[in-house]
C-alpha positions as CSV (number, residue, x, y, z in Angstrom):
1,X,101.6,101.3,151.8
2,X,99.7,104.0,149.6
3,X,98.2,102.5,146.4
4,X,99.3,104.1,143.2
5,X,97.9,103.7,139.7
6,X,101.0,102.8,137.8
7,X,101.2,103.0,134.0
8,X,101.5,99.1,134.2
9,X,98.2,98.8,136.0
10,X,96.3,101.4,133.5
11,X,97.4,99.1,130.8
12,X,96.7,96.1,132.5
13,X,93.4,97.2,132.8
14,X,92.4,98.4,129.7
15,X,93.5,95.2,128.0
16,X,91.6,93.5,130.5
17,X,88.7,94.6,129.3
18,X,89.3,94.6,125.7
19,X,90.2,90.7,126.2
20,X,86.7,90.1,128.2
21,X,84.9,91.1,125.1
22,X,87.3,89.3,122.9
23,X,86.9,86.5,124.4
24,X,83.4,86.5,124.6
25,X,83.5,86.8,120.6
26,X,85.3,84.0,120.4
27,X,83.4,81.4,122.8
28,X,80.1,83.1,121.0
29,X,81.3,82.2,117.4
30,X,82.7,79.1,118.3
31,X,79.6,77.7,119.5
32,X,77.8,79.0,116.2
33,X,80.3,77.4,114.0
34,X,80.1,74.1,115.9
35,X,76.2,73.9,115.6
36,X,76.9,75.2,111.5
37,X,79.2,72.4,111.2
38,X,76.9,69.7,113.0
39,X,73.9,71.2,110.7
40,X,76.2,71.0,107.6
41,X,77.3,67.6,108.5
42,X,74.0,66.4,108.3
43,X,73.1,67.8,105.1
44,X,76.4,66.7,103.0
45,X,76.3,63.2,104.7
46,X,72.8,62.3,104.8
47,X,70.6,64.3,102.9
48,X,72.9,65.1,99.7
49,X,73.4,61.3,99.9
50,X,70.0,60.4,100.1
51,X,68.5,62.7,97.4
52,X,71.3,61.4,94.9
53,X,70.5,57.6,95.3
54,X,66.6,58.3,95.2
55,X,67.0,60.0,91.9
56,X,69.3,57.1,90.8
57,X,66.5,54.4,92.0
58,X,63.6,57.0,89.9
59,X,66.2,56.5,87.0
60,X,66.2,52.8,86.9
61,X,62.5,52.8,87.6
62,X,62.4,54.6,84.4
63,X,64.8,52.5,82.5
64,X,63.2,49.3,84.0
65,X,60.0,50.5,82.8
66,X,61.5,51.0,78.6
67,X,63.4,47.9,79.2
68,X,60.3,45.8,80.0
69,X,58.5,47.8,77.5
70,X,61.1,46.6,74.6
71,X,60.9,43.0,76.0
72,X,57.4,42.6,75.0
73,X,57.3,44.8,71.5
74,X,60.3,44.1,70.1
75,X,60.6,40.1,69.1
76,X,64.6,39.3,70.2
77,X,66.8,36.5,71.2
78,X,67.5,35.7,75.0
79,X,71.6,36.9,74.1
80,X,70.2,40.4,73.2
81,X,71.8,43.5,75.2
82,X,68.7,45.2,76.2
83,X,67.8,41.8,78.1
84,X,70.7,41.6,79.9
85,X,70.7,44.7,80.7
86,X,66.9,44.5,82.2
87,X,68.0,41.0,84.0
88,X,71.3,42.8,85.6
89,X,69.0,45.7,86.7
90,X,66.5,43.6,88.5
91,X,68.8,41.1,90.1
92,X,72.0,43.0,90.7
93,X,71.8,46.9,90.6
94,X,68.8,47.4,91.9
95,X,69.0,45.3,95.2
96,X,72.5,47.3,96.1
97,X,70.9,50.4,95.3
98,X,68.4,49.5,97.9
99,X,70.7,48.3,100.3
100,X,72.5,51.4,100.0
101,X,69.3,53.7,100.5
102,X,68.3,51.7,103.4
103,X,71.9,52.7,105.1
104,X,70.8,56.2,104.9
105,X,67.4,55.7,105.6
106,X,68.2,54.7,109.6
107,X,69.1,58.4,109.4
108,X,66.4,60.2,108.4
109,X,63.8,61.8,111.3
110,X,60.6,61.8,109.0
111,X,58.7,58.8,109.9
112,X,56.3,59.2,107.8
113,X,59.0,59.4,104.8
114,X,60.5,56.1,106.1
115,X,57.0,54.4,106.2
116,X,56.7,55.6,102.6
117,X,59.7,54.4,101.1
118,X,59.5,51.1,102.8
119,X,56.1,50.8,101.2
120,X,57.7,51.6,97.9
121,X,60.5,49.1,98.2
122,X,57.8,46.6,98.3
123,X,55.7,47.9,95.3
124,X,59.2,48.0,93.2
125,X,60.0,44.5,94.6
126,X,56.4,43.6,93.2
127,X,56.5,45.3,89.7
128,X,59.9,43.3,89.2
129,X,58.8,40.3,90.3
130,X,55.7,40.5,88.1
131,X,58.0,41.5,85.1
132,X,60.5,38.3,86.3
133,X,57.5,35.8,86.4
134,X,54.9,36.7,83.4
135,X,57.2,38.5,81.1
136,X,60.9,37.5,81.0
137,X,59.6,33.9,81.9
138,X,57.3,33.1,78.9
139,X,58.8,36.0,76.5
140,X,62.0,33.7,76.8
141,X,62.9,32.8,72.8
142,X,62.2,33.8,69.3
143,X,59.4,31.2,69.6
144,X,57.3,32.8,72.5
145,X,56.7,36.0,70.2
146,X,55.5,33.8,67.5
147,X,52.6,32.3,70.1
148,X,49.6,34.8,69.9
149,X,47.9,33.8,73.3
150,X,51.2,35.1,75.0
151,X,51.5,38.2,72.8
152,X,47.4,38.7,73.7
153,X,48.4,38.6,77.4
154,X,51.9,40.5,77.3
155,X,50.9,43.4,75.2
156,X,48.3,45.2,77.3
157,X,50.6,44.8,80.3
158,X,52.8,47.7,78.7
159,X,50.4,49.1,76.9
160,X,49.9,53.1,78.0
161,X,46.6,51.6,80.0
162,X,48.5,48.4,80.9
163,X,49.1,47.3,84.6
164,X,52.6,47.5,84.5
165,X,52.7,51.1,82.9
166,X,50.2,52.4,85.5
167,X,52.4,50.3,88.4
168,X,55.4,52.3,87.0
169,X,54.0,55.7,86.7
170,X,52.2,55.3,90.5
171,X,55.6,54.3,92.1
172,X,57.6,57.4,90.3
173,X,55.1,59.7,91.4
174,X,55.4,58.5,95.2
175,X,59.2,58.3,94.9
176,X,59.1,62.0,93.3
177,X,57.1,62.8,96.7
178,X,59.6,61.0,99.0
179,X,62.6,63.1,97.2
180,X,60.6,66.4,97.5
181,X,60.0,65.0,101.0
182,X,63.8,64.7,101.9
183,X,64.7,68.2,100.1
184,X,62.7,70.0,102.4
185,X,64.4,68.3,105.1
186,X,67.8,69.3,103.8
187,X,66.2,73.3,103.3
188,X,64.8,73.0,106.8
189,X,68.0,72.1,108.1
190,X,70.2,74.3,106.2
191,X,67.8,77.6,107.4
192,X,68.3,76.1,110.8
193,X,72.2,76.7,110.1
194,X,71.7,80.1,108.5
195,X,69.2,81.3,111.5
196,X,72.2,80.8,113.9
197,X,74.6,82.3,111.7
198,X,72.3,85.4,111.7
199,X,72.1,85.4,115.7
200,X,75.9,84.8,115.6
201,X,76.0,88.0,113.5
202,X,74.1,90.3,115.8
203,X,76.1,89.2,118.7
204,X,79.3,90.3,116.8
205,X,77.9,93.1,115.6
206,X,77.2,93.9,119.3
207,X,80.8,93.0,120.6
208,X,82.3,94.9,118.3
209,X,80.5,98.2,119.1
210,X,81.4,97.3,122.6
211,X,85.0,97.2,121.4
212,X,85.0,100.1,119.6
213,X,83.7,102.1,122.1
214,X,85.6,100.5,124.8
215,X,88.7,100.9,122.5
216,X,88.0,104.6,122.2
217,X,87.8,105.2,125.9
218,X,91.0,103.5,126.7
219,X,92.9,104.9,123.7
220,X,91.6,108.6,125.4
221,X,93.2,107.7,128.9
222,X,96.2,106.1,127.6
223,X,97.0,109.6,125.2
224,X,96.1,111.8,128.1
225,X,98.2,109.9,130.9
226,X,101.0,108.1,128.7
227,X,101.2,109.0,125.1
228,X,101.6,112.3,125.6
229,X,104.5,112.5,128.1
230,X,106.2,109.9,126.3
231,X,106.0,112.0,123.1
232,X,107.3,115.0,124.7
233,X,110.4,112.7,126.1
234,X,110.6,111.2,122.7
235,X,110.9,114.7,120.9
236,X,113.7,116.0,123.4
237,X,115.5,112.5,122.4
238,X,115.1,113.2,118.8
239,X,116.4,116.6,118.9
240,X,119.6,115.6,121.1
241,X,120.1,112.9,118.5
242,X,120.1,115.5,116.1
243,X,122.6,117.9,118.5
244,X,119.9,120.3,119.8
245,X,119.8,120.1,123.2
246,X,116.1,121.1,124.5
247,X,115.0,124.2,126.0
248,X,112.5,123.3,128.0
249,X,112.0,121.0,131.0
250,X,109.3,117.8,131.1
251,X,107.0,117.9,134.1
252,X,107.8,115.3,136.6
253,X,105.2,113.5,137.7
254,X,104.8,110.8,140.4
255,X,104.8,107.8,138.4
256,X,107.5,106.1,136.0
257,X,107.3,108.6,133.2
258,X,107.9,111.8,136.0
259,X,110.9,109.5,136.9
260,X,112.7,109.2,133.3
261,X,111.4,113.4,133.1
262,X,113.6,113.9,136.2
263,X,116.7,111.9,134.4
264,X,116.4,113.7,131.3
265,X,116.3,117.3,132.7
266,X,119.4,116.1,134.5
267,X,121.2,114.8,131.3
268,X,119.9,117.7,129.6
269,X,121.8,120.4,132.0
270,X,125.3,118.1,131.9
271,X,125.1,117.9,128.1
272,X,125.0,121.8,128.2
273,X,128.5,122.0,130.0
274,X,130.5,120.3,126.9
275,X,128.2,121.7,124.2
276,X,130.6,124.5,123.4
277,X,134.1,122.9,122.8
278,X,132.3,119.7,121.1
279,X,130.7,122.1,118.6
280,X,134.3,123.6,117.6
281,X,135.7,120.1,117.6
282,X,133.1,119.2,115.0
283,X,133.9,122.2,112.9
284,X,137.0,120.9,112.3
285,X,138.9,123.7,114.9
286,X,142.0,121.2,115.8
287,X,143.6,124.6,117.2
288,X,141.0,125.1,119.9
289,X,141.8,125.2,123.3
290,X,139.6,123.6,125.9
291,X,140.2,122.9,129.7
292,X,137.8,120.1,131.0
293,X,135.5,120.9,133.7
294,X,137.3,118.6,136.1
295,X,139.7,115.6,136.4
296,X,136.3,113.1,136.7
297,X,134.9,114.6,133.4
298,X,135.2,111.8,131.0
299,X,133.5,113.2,128.0
300,X,135.9,116.3,128.0
301,X,138.7,114.0,128.5
302,X,137.7,111.9,125.4
303,X,136.7,115.4,123.6
304,X,140.6,116.3,123.9
305,X,141.9,112.8,123.1
306,X,139.3,112.9,119.9
307,X,140.7,116.4,118.7
308,X,144.4,114.9,118.6
309,X,143.1,111.6,117.0
310,X,141.3,113.2,114.3
311,X,144.0,115.9,113.2
312,X,146.8,112.5,112.9
313,X,143.9,110.6,110.8
314,X,143.3,113.6,108.4
315,X,147.1,113.7,107.8
316,X,147.3,110.4,106.7
317,X,144.0,109.9,105.1
318,X,144.9,112.8,102.4
319,X,148.2,111.0,101.5
320,X,146.3,107.3,101.3
321,X,143.6,109.5,98.7
322,X,146.5,110.5,96.7
323,X,147.9,107.0,96.5
324,X,144.4,105.5,95.9
325,X,143.7,107.9,93.2
326,X,146.9,107.3,91.2
327,X,145.9,103.4,91.6
328,X,142.7,103.6,90.4
329,X,143.7,106.2,87.0
330,X,146.1,103.3,86.3
331,X,143.7,100.6,86.8
332,X,141.0,102.1,84.8
333,X,143.2,103.1,81.9
334,X,144.4,99.0,82.0
335,X,140.3,97.9,81.7
336,X,139.9,100.5,78.9
337,X,142.6,98.9,76.4
338,X,141.6,95.0,77.7
339,X,138.0,96.0,76.7
340,X,138.7,97.3,73.4
341,X,141.0,94.3,72.7
342,X,137.8,92.0,73.8
343,X,135.2,93.7,71.5
344,X,137.8,93.2,69.1
345,X,138.2,89.6,69.9
346,X,134.2,89.6,70.1
347,X,133.5,90.9,66.6
348,X,136.1,88.4,65.0
349,X,134.5,85.5,66.3
350,X,131.3,86.4,66.1
351,X,131.8,87.5,62.5
352,X,133.4,84.1,62.1
353,X,130.4,82.3,63.5
354,X,127.9,84.1,61.3
355,X,130.2,82.8,58.3
356,X,130.0,79.5,59.7
357,X,126.4,79.9,59.7
358,X,126.1,80.7,56.1
359,X,128.4,77.6,55.0
360,X,126.3,75.6,57.3
361,X,123.1,77.0,55.5
362,X,124.4,76.2,52.2
363,X,124.1,72.3,53.0
364,X,120.6,72.4,53.9
365,X,118.2,71.4,50.7
366,X,116.7,74.8,49.5
367,X,112.7,74.8,50.0
368,X,112.0,74.5,46.4
369,X,113.9,71.1,46.6
370,X,112.1,70.0,49.6
371,X,108.7,71.2,48.1
372,X,109.6,69.4,44.9
373,X,111.1,66.0,46.2
374,X,108.5,66.1,49.1
375,X,105.1,68.2,48.2
376,X,103.1,68.0,51.0
377,X,105.7,68.6,54.1
378,X,107.3,71.0,56.5
379,X,110.2,71.4,58.6
380,X,110.6,73.0,61.9
381,X,114.2,74.5,62.2
382,X,115.6,75.8,65.3
383,X,119.1,76.1,66.3
384,X,120.2,76.9,70.0
385,X,123.0,79.1,68.8
386,X,124.0,80.9,65.5
387,X,125.2,77.6,64.2
388,X,123.7,74.3,64.8
389,X,124.6,70.4,65.7
390,X,121.1,69.5,64.0
391,X,120.4,69.7,60.6
392,X,118.0,67.8,58.1
393,X,119.0,66.2,54.7
394,X,117.1,65.6,51.6
395,X,118.0,63.7,48.1
396,X,116.8,61.9,45.5
397,X,118.0,58.2,44.7
398,X,117.0,56.1,41.6
399,X,113.1,58.0,41.5
400,X,112.9,57.5,45.6
401,X,113.2,60.3,47.9
402,X,115.9,60.0,50.6
403,X,115.1,62.6,53.8
404,X,116.7,62.4,57.3
405,X,117.1,64.8,60.6
406,X,120.2,64.4,62.1
407,X,121.2,65.3,65.8
408,X,125.4,65.4,66.1
409,X,127.4,65.7,69.5
410,X,127.1,68.7,71.1
411,X,125.6,72.2,69.8
412,X,127.2,75.6,68.6
413,X,130.6,75.5,66.5
414,X,130.9,71.7,67.7
415,X,127.4,70.4,66.4
416,X,127.9,72.6,63.3
417,X,131.5,71.0,62.6
418,X,130.2,67.5,63.3
419,X,127.3,68.2,60.7
420,X,129.6,69.2,58.1
421,X,131.4,65.6,58.5
422,X,127.9,63.8,58.5
423,X,126.5,65.9,55.6
424,X,129.6,64.8,53.5
425,X,129.4,61.2,54.5
426,X,125.7,61.0,53.5
427,X,126.4,62.7,50.2
428,X,129.6,60.6,49.4
429,X,127.6,57.4,50.4
430,X,124.5,58.1,48.7
431,X,126.1,59.4,45.3
432,X,128.6,56.6,45.2
433,X,126.1,53.5,46.1
434,X,123.3,51.7,44.5
435,X,119.9,50.1,45.5
436,X,120.8,51.4,48.8
437,X,118.5,51.0,51.8
438,X,118.5,53.3,54.7
439,X,120.0,50.5,57.2
440,X,123.1,50.1,54.7
441,X,123.1,53.9,55.0
442,X,123.5,54.2,58.5
443,X,126.1,51.4,58.5
444,X,128.6,53.0,56.0
445,X,127.8,56.5,57.6
446,X,128.8,55.1,61.1
447,X,131.8,53.5,59.8
448,X,132.9,57.0,58.2
449,X,132.4,58.8,61.1
450,X,134.5,56.4,63.3
451,X,137.6,56.5,60.6
452,X,137.0,60.2,60.3
453,X,137.4,60.5,63.7
454,X,139.4,57.4,64.5
455,X,137.2,56.0,67.0
456,X,138.5,52.6,66.5
457,X,137.4,51.1,69.6
458,X,135.9,51.8,72.9
459,X,138.9,52.9,74.4
460,X,139.2,55.7,72.2
461,X,139.2,59.2,74.2
462,X,136.8,60.8,71.2
463,X,133.2,59.9,71.5
464,X,131.5,61.8,69.2
465,X,128.6,60.5,66.5
466,X,125.3,61.7,66.0
467,X,121.7,60.2,66.1
468,X,119.7,60.1,63.2
469,X,116.4,58.8,61.5
470,X,116.6,58.3,57.9
471,X,113.9,57.1,55.7
472,X,113.2,56.3,51.6
473,X,110.2,56.8,50.2
474,X,109.0,55.4,47.3
475,X,105.5,57.1,46.1
476,X,105.2,54.6,42.9
477,X,105.2,51.3,45.2
478,X,103.8,53.6,48.4
479,X,106.1,52.2,50.6
480,X,108.6,53.4,52.8
481,X,111.8,52.8,54.6
482,X,113.2,53.2,57.7
483,X,116.5,52.9,59.7
484,X,117.4,54.7,62.9
485,X,120.1,55.6,65.4
486,X,118.4,56.4,68.8
487,X,115.6,58.6,66.7
488,X,112.2,56.8,66.3
489,X,109.8,57.4,63.1
490,X,106.1,57.9,64.1
491,X,103.5,57.2,61.5
492,X,99.7,58.5,62.2
493,X,97.1,56.7,60.2
494,X,93.4,56.8,61.2
495,X,93.9,58.8,64.2
496,X,96.3,56.4,65.8
497,X,100.1,56.7,65.9
498,X,102.4,54.0,65.8
499,X,106.1,54.1,66.7
500,X,108.9,52.4,64.7
501,X,111.5,52.3,67.3
502,X,115.2,53.2,66.3
503,X,118.2,51.2,67.2
504,X,120.2,51.9,70.5
505,X,123.3,52.4,68.7
506,X,125.2,55.7,68.1
507,X,126.2,56.6,64.5
508,X,130.3,56.6,65.1
509,X,130.9,54.8,68.2
510,X,132.5,51.5,68.8
511,X,130.4,49.2,70.8
512,X,132.7,46.0,70.5
513,X,135.4,44.0,68.3
514,X,132.4,42.9,65.9
515,X,130.5,46.2,64.7
516,X,126.7,45.7,65.1
517,X,124.3,46.9,62.1
518,X,121.3,48.7,61.8
519,X,117.5,47.3,61.4
520,X,115.7,48.3,58.1
521,X,112.0,48.7,58.3
522,X,109.8,48.2,55.5
523,X,106.1,50.5,55.7
524,X,103.2,50.0,53.3
525,X,101.7,53.2,53.4
526,X,98.4,54.5,52.8
527,X,96.6,57.5,51.3
528,X,96.7,60.2,54.0
529,X,99.4,59.1,56.4
530,X,101.3,61.2,58.5
531,X,105.2,60.7,58.9
532,X,107.0,62.2,61.6
533,X,110.9,62.0,62.5
534,X,113.1,64.4,64.8
535,X,115.9,65.4,67.2
536,X,115.4,65.3,70.8
537,X,115.6,69.1,71.4
538,X,111.7,69.8,71.4
539,X,110.8,67.1,74.0
540,X,114.0,67.9,76.1
541,X,113.2,71.6,76.3
542,X,112.7,73.2,79.9
543,X,109.8,75.5,80.2
544,X,106.2,75.3,81.7
545,X,104.9,76.2,85.0
546,X,106.9,74.1,87.1
547,X,110.4,74.3,84.9
548,X,110.4,70.8,83.6
549,X,111.0,69.2,80.3
550,X,108.1,69.2,77.4
551,X,109.0,64.8,77.4
552,X,108.7,62.6,74.5
553,X,104.8,61.4,75.5
554,X,103.4,64.9,74.9
555,X,106.1,65.6,71.9
556,X,103.9,62.3,70.6
557,X,100.3,63.8,72.0
558,X,101.2,67.0,70.3
559,X,101.7,65.3,67.0
560,X,98.3,63.1,67.3
561,X,96.4,66.4,67.9
562,X,97.6,68.4,64.8
563,X,98.2,65.5,62.4
564,X,94.9,66.2,60.6
565,X,95.8,69.8,60.0
566,X,97.8,71.6,56.7
567,X,101.4,70.7,57.0
568,X,101.9,74.7,57.4
569,X,99.8,75.1,60.1
570,X,101.4,72.6,62.0
571,X,104.8,74.1,61.8
572,X,103.0,77.3,63.3
573,X,101.4,74.9,66.4
574,X,104.2,73.7,67.0
575,X,106.4,76.3,67.0
576,X,104.4,78.7,69.0
577,X,103.7,75.7,71.3
578,X,107.6,75.6,71.8
579,X,107.3,79.0,72.5
580,X,104.7,78.8,75.1
581,X,106.3,76.1,76.8
582,X,109.9,77.5,76.9
583,X,108.9,80.7,78.0
584,X,111.4,83.3,79.4
585,X,113.6,80.2,79.9
586,X,117.0,79.6,77.6
587,X,116.5,77.2,74.5
588,X,118.8,74.1,75.6
589,X,119.1,72.4,72.5
590,X,118.8,72.4,68.6
591,X,115.3,71.4,67.2
592,X,114.6,70.0,64.0
593,X,111.4,68.6,63.2
594,X,110.2,67.2,59.7
595,X,106.6,66.5,58.8
596,X,105.5,64.7,55.7
597,X,101.6,63.7,54.8
598,X,101.5,61.0,51.9
């Protein structure tokens, strides 16, 4: 059988060469990386921890020398903390550190360094034993420092020329040599690893050049024997796909591409015999006559049927286009009318809500009233919609200042209606009452909301109400009274925050036949105290890199972080931090935060 160097064999031979070169590069890289990992592991698990522990030993020797000197030179009681430190260092810290170093010492390769370290441990042990026996044993009380003979013997030991000083300096010098030797060992191992990577680099360069040259050679022969004939067939197919029959024939060779070329030439000859009639039908000339080449001419029969079908479809489509055009025109007119109606309605609703906003803003205390009653304060107020379910309230009663943040059920228009109910009830309660406390105001407010909304029991279909933090500030007595429904009060004094928690009772809800009452808290204030009350809108805002809630804890930390700043700057920081956290997300709730500095 005659051997044929087919396309498959050509491609297989070329890729076989490339695979062998690639395999060689892979094996060389893998072996070098394995060796590099072993060297890296040796540095990171032996030399680096050993170096750190030796430096820690050096530090403990220095600390021990300093503490021994202080023991001798400074008269102190046995309970002195430096004496306890020295005792702990000698009896516990040094032995533990010694054991750790000896674990790594077993893996060292330099026997001379191991011997030097073992001898150094003996010297350190001797130094600490001398200290324990002579200094710590004799200078063990205040009275022992008064003994002239003891002082005469002890002080020379720790002087600049003393035995303990010289011994410590000698130990530190030897320890530094050991550290340097270990560092040199680590450097040598690292250099070996770098050398292996240099060898790998040269191998990879060589194989890369070989791959490049081999690829160029393979590409050249592939282009000559495969790519050019395939490109010629591709151009012919693309030409036929455009409806243009090629005029040139391809060369017919003995391989697979030659067989495809022969088939293509035969196909072109067959297509030319039906091109003329296909062009006539394509132009829309349905009156043209056509006789198929034979009864077996499937394409010719299909073209005759296509001509008839296209003519019938054209008539049907023309009628449908006319009908559909009339329908679309009518629908467009109806939509335009509806859009105009919706625009008018939207404008009326928006105008009404904006007018409602002016009404709602009229119940909020003006800035001059707030600054008069609370000179050093700020209000960060940011409704979610045009109108808000949150509002703030400031009033004066019997030389005391009442201030509050209120969060009504819902937001937008429903919340705004509730805010008007809350404002009117607060005003009525404080105007008609005397010697009121915040707790009694909340009791009356809750009853007023239940009566207004007819929420007389827990089976009522209406479940509307509000959360509130209400404070009464007496500047004369430096006293603050507080009561809260769900919203706590935060007091920051000396950089420490104290939370006075609210009662878990919603304003306006009916909990039982015997209605619960609110708790009144009395707090003695100091100059510089910062007081914060707020709704839950700030903490509930979604945002940040993961789109999560800001959370109450982060809100508290933020207040502690900024409480020492001027109140107007605090407001700017709160607003900027909120906008940064929210980012491109929508605001989820109304926001109301009040801050007062006493």
